Jmol script that loads the backbone (N, CA, C; Angstrom):
load data "model"
ATOM      1  N   MET A   1       5.732  24.629 -12.718  1.00  0.00           N
ATOM      2  CA  MET A   1       6.403  24.862 -11.361  1.00  0.00           C
ATOM      3  C   MET A   1       7.905  25.106 -11.751  1.00  0.00           C
ATOM      4  N   SER A   2       8.345  25.911 -11.059  1.00  0.00           N
ATOM      5  CA  SER A   2       9.936  26.148 -11.245  1.00  0.00           C
ATOM      6  C   SER A   2      10.706  25.146 -10.816  1.00  0.00           C
ATOM      7  N   GLU A   3      11.785  24.729 -11.712  1.00  0.00           N
ATOM      8  CA  GLU A   3      12.627  23.727 -11.303  1.00  0.00           C
ATOM      9  C   GLU A   3      13.432  24.012 -10.149  1.00  0.00           C
ATOM     10  N   ARG A   4      13.466  25.309  -9.710  1.00  0.00           N
ATOM     11  CA  ARG A   4      14.300  25.810  -8.416  1.00  0.00           C
ATOM     12  C   ARG A   4      13.533  25.489  -7.186  1.00  0.00           C
ATOM     13  N   LEU A   5      12.306  25.229  -7.230  1.00  0.00           N
ATOM     14  CA  LEU A   5      11.667  24.797  -6.080  1.00  0.00           C
ATOM     15  C   LEU A   5      11.671  23.527  -5.946  1.00  0.00           C
ATOM     16  N   LEU A   6      11.944  22.585  -6.903  1.00  0.00           N
ATOM     17  CA  LEU A   6      11.906  21.327  -6.452  1.00  0.00           C
ATOM     18  C   LEU A   6      12.770  20.661  -5.497  1.00  0.00           C
ATOM     19  N   PRO A   7      13.986  20.994  -5.428  1.00  0.00           N
ATOM     20  CA  PRO A   7      14.877  20.517  -4.216  1.00  0.00           C
ATOM     21  C   PRO A   7      14.243  21.025  -2.976  1.00  0.00           C
ATOM     22  N   ALA A   8      13.851  22.174  -2.775  1.00  0.00           N
ATOM     23  CA  ALA A   8      13.467  22.652  -1.482  1.00  0.00           C
ATOM     24  C   ALA A   8      11.963  21.791  -1.165  1.00  0.00           C
ATOM     25  N   GLY A   9      11.308  21.791  -2.106  1.00  0.00           N
ATOM     26  CA  GLY A   9      10.020  21.080  -1.866  1.00  0.00           C
ATOM     27  C   GLY A   9      10.114  19.593  -1.711  1.00  0.00           C
ATOM     28  N   SER A  10      11.223  18.949  -2.401  1.00  0.00           N
ATOM     29  CA  SER A  10      11.484  17.672  -2.037  1.00  0.00           C
ATOM     30  C   SER A  10      11.985  17.355  -0.519  1.00  0.00           C
ATOM     31  N   LYS A  11      12.938  18.369  -0.308  1.00  0.00           N
ATOM     32  CA  LYS A  11      13.272  18.180   1.059  1.00  0.00           C
ATOM     33  C   LYS A  11      12.258  18.417   2.389  1.00  0.00           C
ATOM     34  N   SER A  12      11.418  19.288   2.001  1.00  0.00           N
ATOM     35  CA  SER A  12      10.374  19.455   3.008  1.00  0.00           C
ATOM     36  C   SER A  12       9.310  18.271   3.063  1.00  0.00           C
ATOM     37  N   LEU A  13       9.168  17.399   1.979  1.00  0.00           N
ATOM     38  CA  LEU A  13       8.491  16.272   1.820  1.00  0.00           C
ATOM     39  C   LEU A  13       9.292  15.020   2.215  1.00  0.00           C
ATOM     40  N   ALA A  14      10.340  15.168   2.519  1.00  0.00           N
ATOM     41  CA  ALA A  14      11.484  14.153   2.880  1.00  0.00           C
ATOM     42  C   ALA A  14      11.472  12.992   1.598  1.00  0.00           C
ATOM     43  N   ARG A  15      11.654  13.774   0.336  1.00  0.00           N
ATOM     44  CA  ARG A  15      11.712  13.080  -0.855  1.00  0.00           C
ATOM     45  C   ARG A  15      12.862  13.421  -1.666  1.00  0.00           C
ATOM     46  N   ALA A  16      13.515  12.369  -2.428  1.00  0.00           N
ATOM     47  CA  ALA A  16      14.581  12.825  -3.332  1.00  0.00           C
ATOM     48  C   ALA A  16      14.384  13.639  -4.344  1.00  0.00           C
ATOM     49  N   ALA A  17      15.268  14.612  -4.693  1.00  0.00           N
ATOM     50  CA  ALA A  17      15.129  15.501  -5.652  1.00  0.00           C
ATOM     51  C   ALA A  17      14.873  14.881  -7.054  1.00  0.00           C
ATOM     52  N   SER A  18      15.658  13.819  -7.274  1.00  0.00           N
ATOM     53  CA  SER A  18      15.876  13.059  -8.529  1.00  0.00           C
ATOM     54  C   SER A  18      14.685  11.772  -8.470  1.00  0.00           C
ATOM     55  N   ALA A  19      13.996  11.686  -9.658  1.00  0.00           N
ATOM     56  CA  ALA A  19      12.887  10.699  -9.732  1.00  0.00           C
ATOM     57  C   ALA A  19      13.741   9.241  -9.554  1.00  0.00           C
ATOM     58  N   ASP A  20      14.790   9.108 -10.303  1.00  0.00           N
ATOM     59  CA  ASP A  20      15.477   7.899 -10.014  1.00  0.00           C
ATOM     60  C   ASP A  20      15.931   7.534  -8.584  1.00  0.00           C
ATOM     61  N   GLU A  21      16.385   8.559  -7.944  1.00  0.00           N
ATOM     62  CA  GLU A  21      16.752   8.303  -6.500  1.00  0.00           C
ATOM     63  C   GLU A  21      15.519   7.847  -5.722  1.00  0.00           C
ATOM     64  N   GLU A  22      14.417   8.691  -5.964  1.00  0.00           N
ATOM     65  CA  GLU A  22      13.144   8.254  -5.249  1.00  0.00           C
ATOM     66  C   GLU A  22      12.552   7.023  -5.586  1.00  0.00           C
ATOM     67  N   LEU A  23      12.763   6.599  -6.844  1.00  0.00           N
ATOM     68  CA  LEU A  23      12.269   5.180  -7.301  1.00  0.00           C
ATOM     69  C   LEU A  23      13.204   4.116  -6.652  1.00  0.00           C
ATOM     70  N   GLY A  24      14.345   4.456  -6.651  1.00  0.00           N
ATOM     71  CA  GLY A  24      15.308   3.544  -6.035  1.00  0.00           C
ATOM     72  C   GLY A  24      15.038   3.221  -4.596  1.00  0.00           C
ATOM     73  N   ARG A  25      14.818   4.335  -3.805  1.00  0.00           N
ATOM     74  CA  ARG A  25      14.443   4.293  -2.330  1.00  0.00           C
ATOM     75  C   ARG A  25      12.994   3.510  -2.221  1.00  0.00           C
ATOM     76  N   LEU A  26      12.130   3.761  -2.992  1.00  0.00           N
ATOM     77  CA  LEU A  26      10.770   3.220  -2.881  1.00  0.00           C
ATOM     78  C   LEU A  26      10.945   1.663  -3.208  1.00  0.00           C
ATOM     79  N   SER A  27      11.854   1.345  -4.250  1.00  0.00           N
ATOM     80  CA  SER A  27      12.061   0.040  -4.691  1.00  0.00           C
ATOM     81  C   SER A  27      12.508  -0.895  -3.544  1.00  0.00           C
ATOM     82  N   ARG A  28      13.610  -0.443  -2.973  1.00  0.00           N
ATOM     83  CA  ARG A  28      14.303  -0.906  -1.719  1.00  0.00           C
ATOM     84  C   ARG A  28      13.283  -1.143  -0.509  1.00  0.00           C
ATOM     85  N   GLN A  29      12.388  -0.039  -0.366  1.00  0.00           N
ATOM     86  CA  GLN A  29      11.439  -0.235   0.652  1.00  0.00           C
ATOM     87  C   GLN A  29      10.315  -1.533   0.400  1.00  0.00           C
ATOM     88  N   LEU A  30       9.805  -1.512  -0.937  1.00  0.00           N
ATOM     89  CA  LEU A  30       8.962  -2.615  -1.298  1.00  0.00           C
ATOM     90  C   LEU A  30       9.765  -3.951  -1.213  1.00  0.00           C
ATOM     91  N   ASP A  31      10.976  -4.070  -1.760  1.00  0.00           N
ATOM     92  CA  ASP A  31      11.733  -5.248  -1.734  1.00  0.00           C
ATOM     93  C   ASP A  31      11.756  -5.839  -0.131  1.00  0.00           C
ATOM     94  N   LEU A  32      12.144  -4.805   0.864  1.00  0.00           N
ATOM     95  CA  LEU A  32      12.268  -5.124   2.155  1.00  0.00           C
ATOM     96  C   LEU A  32      10.848  -5.665   2.681  1.00  0.00           C
ATOM     97  N   ALA A  33       9.769  -5.029   2.332  1.00  0.00           N
ATOM     98  CA  ALA A  33       8.443  -5.321   2.943  1.00  0.00           C
ATOM     99  C   ALA A  33       8.064  -6.646   2.278  1.00  0.00           C
ATOM    100  N   PHE A  34       8.421  -7.095   1.209  1.00  0.00           N
ATOM    101  CA  PHE A  34       7.952  -8.217   0.364  1.00  0.00           C
ATOM    102  C   PHE A  34       8.885  -9.383   1.160  1.00  0.00           C
ATOM    103  N   ARG A  35      10.109  -9.242   1.350  1.00  0.00           N
ATOM    104  CA  ARG A  35      10.795 -10.179   2.006  1.00  0.00           C
ATOM    105  C   ARG A  35      10.438 -10.494   3.506  1.00  0.00           C
ATOM    106  N   GLU A  36      10.222  -9.500   4.158  1.00  0.00           N
ATOM    107  CA  GLU A  36       9.593  -9.580   5.671  1.00  0.00           C
ATOM    108  C   GLU A  36       8.291 -10.313   5.669  1.00  0.00           C
ATOM    109  N   THR A  37       7.464  -9.986   4.812  1.00  0.00           N
ATOM    110  CA  THR A  37       6.165 -10.681   4.531  1.00  0.00           C
ATOM    111  C   THR A  37       6.343 -12.161   4.277  1.00  0.00           C
ATOM    112  N   ALA A  38       7.304 -12.393   3.290  1.00  0.00           N
ATOM    113  CA  ALA A  38       7.615 -13.931   2.889  1.00  0.00           C
ATOM    114  C   ALA A  38       8.024 -14.573   4.098  1.00  0.00           C
ATOM    115  N   GLU A  39       8.942 -14.088   4.853  1.00  0.00           N
ATOM    116  CA  GLU A  39       9.514 -14.709   6.103  1.00  0.00           C
ATOM    117  C   GLU A  39       8.525 -15.089   7.138  1.00  0.00           C
ATOM    118  N   ARG A  40       7.386 -14.292   7.077  1.00  0.00           N
ATOM    119  CA  ARG A  40       6.318 -14.574   8.171  1.00  0.00           C
ATOM    120  C   ARG A  40       5.285 -15.643   7.608  1.00  0.00           C
ATOM    121  N   VAL A  41       5.269 -15.946   6.346  1.00  0.00           N
ATOM    122  CA  VAL A  41       4.213 -16.695   5.769  1.00  0.00           C
ATOM    123  C   VAL A  41       4.341 -18.047   6.483  1.00  0.00           C
ATOM    124  N   PRO A  42       5.330 -18.837   6.445  1.00  0.00           N
ATOM    125  CA  PRO A  42       5.395 -20.204   7.152  1.00  0.00           C
ATOM    126  C   PRO A  42       4.791 -20.195   8.625  1.00  0.00           C
ATOM    127  N   VAL A  43       4.828 -19.215   9.222  1.00  0.00           N
ATOM    128  CA  VAL A  43       4.285 -19.218  10.670  1.00  0.00           C
ATOM    129  C   VAL A  43       2.969 -18.619  10.932  1.00  0.00           C
ATOM    130  N   ASN A  44       2.355 -18.160   9.801  1.00  0.00           N
ATOM    131  CA  ASN A  44       1.175 -17.669   9.906  1.00  0.00           C
ATOM    132  C   ASN A  44       0.093 -18.618   9.540  1.00  0.00           C
ATOM    133  N   SER A  45      -0.652 -19.113  10.574  1.00  0.00           N
ATOM    134  CA  SER A  45      -1.726 -20.212  10.335  1.00  0.00           C
ATOM    135  C   SER A  45      -2.821 -19.718   9.277  1.00  0.00           C
ATOM    136  N   ALA A  46      -2.982 -18.403   9.212  1.00  0.00           N
ATOM    137  CA  ALA A  46      -4.320 -17.882   8.395  1.00  0.00           C
ATOM    138  C   ALA A  46      -3.688 -17.972   6.975  1.00  0.00           C
ATOM    139  N   VAL A  47      -2.574 -18.226   6.652  1.00  0.00           N
ATOM    140  CA  VAL A  47      -2.091 -18.199   5.185  1.00  0.00           C
ATOM    141  C   VAL A  47      -1.638 -19.642   4.732  1.00  0.00           C
ATOM    142  N   THR A  48      -2.067 -19.971   3.654  1.00  0.00           N
ATOM    143  CA  THR A  48      -1.495 -21.288   3.014  1.00  0.00           C
ATOM    144  C   THR A  48      -1.105 -20.986   1.667  1.00  0.00           C
ATOM    145  N   ILE A  49      -0.258 -21.927   1.182  1.00  0.00           N
ATOM    146  CA  ILE A  49       0.142 -21.757  -0.210  1.00  0.00           C
ATOM    147  C   ILE A  49      -0.629 -22.918  -0.983  1.00  0.00           C
ATOM    148  N   ILE A  50      -1.209 -22.567  -2.064  1.00  0.00           N
ATOM    149  CA  ILE A  50      -2.048 -23.617  -2.763  1.00  0.00           C
ATOM    150  C   ILE A  50      -1.313 -23.720  -4.238  1.00  0.00           C
ATOM    151  N   THR A  51      -1.596 -24.886  -4.716  1.00  0.00           N
ATOM    152  CA  THR A  51      -1.297 -24.948  -6.023  1.00  0.00           C
ATOM    153  C   THR A  51      -2.304 -24.875  -7.103  1.00  0.00           C
ATOM    154  N   THR A  52      -2.125 -24.017  -8.140  1.00  0.00           N
ATOM    155  CA  THR A  52      -3.212 -23.696  -8.998  1.00  0.00           C
ATOM    156  C   THR A  52      -2.619 -24.033 -10.305  1.00  0.00           C
ATOM    157  N   PRO A  53      -3.380 -24.107 -11.461  1.00  0.00           N
ATOM    158  CA  PRO A  53      -2.902 -24.405 -12.805  1.00  0.00           C
ATOM    159  C   PRO A  53      -1.740 -23.419 -13.226  1.00  0.00           C
ATOM    160  N   ASN A  54      -1.902 -22.242 -12.702  1.00  0.00           N
ATOM    161  CA  ASN A  54      -0.888 -21.217 -12.944  1.00  0.00           C
ATOM    162  C   ASN A  54       0.402 -21.175 -11.934  1.00  0.00           C
ATOM    163  N   GLY A  55       0.446 -22.143 -11.026  1.00  0.00           N
ATOM    164  CA  GLY A  55       1.590 -22.225 -10.074  1.00  0.00           C
ATOM    165  C   GLY A  55       1.164 -22.042  -8.695  1.00  0.00           C
ATOM    166  N   PRO A  56       2.158 -21.772  -7.843  1.00  0.00           N
ATOM    167  CA  PRO A  56       1.646 -21.526  -6.422  1.00  0.00           C
ATOM    168  C   PRO A  56       0.956 -20.265  -6.448  1.00  0.00           C
ATOM    169  N   ASP A  57       0.101 -20.200  -5.428  1.00  0.00           N
ATOM    170  CA  ASP A  57      -0.620 -19.078  -5.135  1.00  0.00           C
ATOM    171  C   ASP A  57      -1.023 -18.910  -3.465  1.00  0.00           C
ATOM    172  N   LEU A  58      -1.068 -17.848  -2.995  1.00  0.00           N
ATOM    173  CA  LEU A  58      -1.320 -17.419  -1.499  1.00  0.00           C
ATOM    174  C   LEU A  58      -2.919 -17.641  -1.329  1.00  0.00           C
ATOM    175  N   SER A  59      -3.278 -18.195  -0.299  1.00  0.00           N
ATOM    176  CA  SER A  59      -4.675 -18.392   0.114  1.00  0.00           C
ATOM    177  C   SER A  59      -4.925 -17.787   1.412  1.00  0.00           C
ATOM    178  N   VAL A  60      -5.851 -16.985   1.577  1.00  0.00           N
ATOM    179  CA  VAL A  60      -6.074 -16.326   3.046  1.00  0.00           C
ATOM    180  C   VAL A  60      -7.448 -16.731   3.345  1.00  0.00           C
ATOM    181  N   GLU A  61      -7.993 -17.802   2.847  1.00  0.00           N
ATOM    182  CA  GLU A  61      -9.392 -18.196   3.171  1.00  0.00           C
ATOM    183  C   GLU A  61      -9.608 -18.420   4.650  1.00  0.00           C
ATOM    184  N   ARG A  62      -8.637 -18.655   5.483  1.00  0.00           N
ATOM    185  CA  ARG A  62      -8.834 -18.914   6.872  1.00  0.00           C
ATOM    186  C   ARG A  62      -9.113 -17.565   7.776  1.00  0.00           C
ATOM    187  N   LEU A  63      -8.777 -16.373   6.997  1.00  0.00           N
ATOM    188  CA  LEU A  63      -8.934 -15.216   7.696  1.00  0.00           C
ATOM    189  C   LEU A  63     -10.247 -14.747   7.964  1.00  0.00           C
ATOM    190  N   GLU A  64     -10.523 -14.230   9.117  1.00  0.00           N
ATOM    191  CA  GLU A  64     -12.000 -13.868   9.350  1.00  0.00           C
ATOM    192  C   GLU A  64     -12.263 -12.557   8.679  1.00  0.00           C
ATOM    193  N   LYS A  65     -13.507 -12.539   8.209  1.00  0.00           N
ATOM    194  CA  LYS A  65     -14.100 -11.195   7.652  1.00  0.00           C
ATOM    195  C   LYS A  65     -14.054 -10.210   8.664  1.00  0.00           C
ATOM    196  N   ILE A  66     -13.705  -8.932   8.286  1.00  0.00           N
ATOM    197  CA  ILE A  66     -13.920  -7.834   9.249  1.00  0.00           C
ATOM    198  C   ILE A  66     -14.862  -6.950   8.618  1.00  0.00           C
ATOM    199  N   ASP A  67     -15.930  -6.672   9.226  1.00  0.00           N
ATOM    200  CA  ASP A  67     -17.086  -5.723   8.782  1.00  0.00           C
ATOM    201  C   ASP A  67     -16.621  -4.398   8.624  1.00  0.00           C
ATOM    202  N   GLU A  68     -17.181  -3.771   7.656  1.00  0.00           N
ATOM    203  CA  GLU A  68     -16.887  -2.426   7.298  1.00  0.00           C
ATOM    204  C   GLU A  68     -17.420  -1.498   8.476  1.00  0.00           C
ATOM    205  N   PRO A  69     -16.685  -0.351   8.838  1.00  0.00           N
ATOM    206  CA  PRO A  69     -17.108   0.400   9.864  1.00  0.00           C
ATOM    207  C   PRO A  69     -18.464   1.196   9.349  1.00  0.00           C
ATOM    208  N   PRO A  70     -19.325   1.404  10.572  1.00  0.00           N
ATOM    209  CA  PRO A  70     -20.678   1.890  10.205  1.00  0.00           C
ATOM    210  C   PRO A  70     -20.832   3.235   9.326  1.00  0.00           C
ATOM    211  N   SER A  71     -19.692   4.060   9.563  1.00  0.00           N
ATOM    212  CA  SER A  71     -19.421   5.314   9.021  1.00  0.00           C
ATOM    213  C   SER A  71     -19.313   5.013   7.402  1.00  0.00           C
ATOM    214  N   LEU A  72     -18.590   3.928   7.038  1.00  0.00           N
ATOM    215  CA  LEU A  72     -18.457   3.611   5.541  1.00  0.00           C
ATOM    216  C   LEU A  72     -19.727   2.971   5.149  1.00  0.00           C
ATOM    217  N   VAL A  73     -20.392   2.246   5.862  1.00  0.00           N
ATOM    218  CA  VAL A  73     -21.533   1.511   5.462  1.00  0.00           C
ATOM    219  C   VAL A  73     -22.676   2.667   5.284  1.00  0.00           C
ATOM    220  N   ALA A  74     -22.631   3.565   5.980  1.00  0.00           N
ATOM    221  CA  ALA A  74     -23.766   4.680   6.004  1.00  0.00           C
ATOM    222  C   ALA A  74     -23.482   5.688   4.873  1.00  0.00           C
ATOM    223  N   ALA A  75     -22.314   5.658   4.242  1.00  0.00           N
ATOM    224  CA  ALA A  75     -21.966   6.621   3.283  1.00  0.00           C
ATOM    225  C   ALA A  75     -22.487   6.206   1.939  1.00  0.00           C
ATOM    226  N   PRO A  76     -23.300   6.904   1.234  1.00  0.00           N
ATOM    227  CA  PRO A  76     -23.927   6.486  -0.239  1.00  0.00           C
ATOM    228  C   PRO A  76     -22.627   6.044  -1.104  1.00  0.00           C
ATOM    229  N   ARG A  77     -22.725   5.014  -1.783  1.00  0.00           N
ATOM    230  CA  ARG A  77     -21.599   4.544  -2.644  1.00  0.00           C
ATOM    231  C   ARG A  77     -21.317   5.735  -3.739  1.00  0.00           C
ATOM    232  N   GLY A  78     -22.116   6.378  -4.188  1.00  0.00           N
ATOM    233  CA  GLY A  78     -21.829   7.470  -5.194  1.00  0.00           C
ATOM    234  C   GLY A  78     -21.119   8.859  -4.651  1.00  0.00           C
ATOM    235  N   GLU A  79     -21.454   8.834  -3.217  1.00  0.00           N
ATOM    236  CA  GLU A  79     -20.973  10.152  -2.581  1.00  0.00           C
ATOM    237  C   GLU A  79     -19.642   9.988  -1.808  1.00  0.00           C
ATOM    238  N   ARG A  80     -19.021   8.847  -1.906  1.00  0.00           N
ATOM    239  CA  ARG A  80     -17.823   8.668  -1.056  1.00  0.00           C
ATOM    240  C   ARG A  80     -16.703   9.549  -1.645  1.00  0.00           C
ATOM    241  N   CYS A  81     -15.992  10.336  -0.918  1.00  0.00           N
ATOM    242  CA  CYS A  81     -15.064  11.288  -1.424  1.00  0.00           C
ATOM    243  C   CYS A  81     -13.718  10.823  -1.534  1.00  0.00           C
ATOM    244  N   ALA A  82     -12.903  11.088  -2.470  1.00  0.00           N
ATOM    245  CA  ALA A  82     -11.470  10.790  -2.680  1.00  0.00           C
ATOM    246  C   ALA A  82     -10.889  11.452  -1.273  1.00  0.00           C
ATOM    247  N   PRO A  83      -9.689  10.949  -1.093  1.00  0.00           N
ATOM    248  CA  PRO A  83      -8.887  11.685  -0.010  1.00  0.00           C
ATOM    249  C   PRO A  83      -8.547  13.142  -0.193  1.00  0.00           C
ATOM    250  N   SER A  84      -8.443  13.602  -1.424  1.00  0.00           N
ATOM    251  CA  SER A  84      -7.957  14.862  -1.564  1.00  0.00           C
ATOM    252  C   SER A  84      -9.270  15.788  -1.355  1.00  0.00           C
ATOM    253  N   GLN A  85     -10.481  15.144  -1.705  1.00  0.00           N
ATOM    254  CA  GLN A  85     -11.637  15.865  -1.354  1.00  0.00           C
ATOM    255  C   GLN A  85     -12.005  16.025   0.092  1.00  0.00           C
ATOM    256  N   ALA A  86     -11.548  15.016   0.825  1.00  0.00           N
ATOM    257  CA  ALA A  86     -11.873  14.902   2.161  1.00  0.00           C
ATOM    258  C   ALA A  86     -11.222  16.022   3.029  1.00  0.00           C
ATOM    259  N   ARG A  87      -9.892  16.272   2.521  1.00  0.00           N
ATOM    260  CA  ARG A  87      -9.074  17.369   3.334  1.00  0.00           C
ATOM    261  C   ARG A  87      -9.838  18.771   3.164  1.00  0.00           C
ATOM    262  N   SER A  88     -10.344  19.051   1.940  1.00  0.00           N
ATOM    263  CA  SER A  88     -10.962  20.465   1.882  1.00  0.00           C
ATOM    264  C   SER A  88     -12.364  20.565   2.226  1.00  0.00           C
ATOM    265  N   ALA A  89     -12.928  19.436   2.693  1.00  0.00           N
ATOM    266  CA  ALA A  89     -14.434  19.539   3.265  1.00  0.00           C
ATOM    267  C   ALA A  89     -14.451  20.054   4.643  1.00  0.00           C
TER     268      ALA A  89
END
end "model"
wireframe off; spacefill off
backbone 0.3
color backbone group
């Protein structure tokens, strides 16, 4: 791919032209998501923090199981397609 196409492609995909810039942006997003999630843990009755031999750990045992949708259950395991294959089908 031509280096001249990278900035235009990056703009159309709303991505930084530089890998360092993009990684920095993604790092800040991940940090914010982590902090927001951590703030909600104390008020989420489905989540508890347990002590393990390796230190504190999150437990979600109280969450209810969500069944897989019928379309996923009906799909043979070996024939499930990757997202890139689904677009071309």
